[in-house]
C-alpha positions in Angstrom: 29.0 -83.0 14.3 28.8 -83.3 10.5 29.7 -87.0 10.6 26.9 -87.6 13.2 24.4 -85.9 10.9 25.5 -88.0 7.9 25.4 -91.2 9.9 21.9 -90.4 11.3 20.5 -89.6 7.8 22.1 -92.8 6.4 20.4 -94.9 9.2 17.1 -93.3 8.7 17.3 -93.8 4.9 18.2 -97.5 5.3 15.4 -98.1 7.8 12.8 -96.3 5.6 14.0 -98.2 2.5 13.7 -101.5 4.4 10.1 -100.6 5.3 9.3 -99.9 1.7 10.7 -103.3 0.7 8.5 -104.9 3.4 5.5 -103.2 2.0 6.4 -104.3 -1.5 6.6 -107.9 -0.4 3.2 -107.6 1.3 1.7 -106.6 -2.1 1.0 -103.0 -1.0 2.5 -101.5 -4.1 1.1 -98.0 -3.8 2.2 -97.6 -0.2 5.7 -99.0 -1.1 6.0 -96.5 -3.9 5.1 -93.7 -1.5 7.8 -94.9 1.0 10.4 -95.1 -1.8 9.5 -91.5 -2.8 10.0 -90.5 0.9 13.3 -92.3 0.9 14.4 -90.4 -2.2 13.3 -87.2 -0.5 15.4 -88.0 2.6 18.4 -88.5 0.4 18.1 -85.3 -1.7 16.6 -82.8 0.8 19.7 -82.5 3.1 21.8 -81.1 0.3 19.5 -78.1 0.2 19.2 -77.5 4.0 21.5 -79.3 6.4 24.7 -79.9 4.3 
């Protein structure tokens, strides 16, 4: 079950980061920065709650 959680979080992180890159390329810098911050939160938050 632990491996399933880690894989799911990894896939969500990659997808969200990719969305941030897409926003950055479309010259929406503020939105991209917000999405990158969300990605960072997705990476850090599980260490306090799930894992």
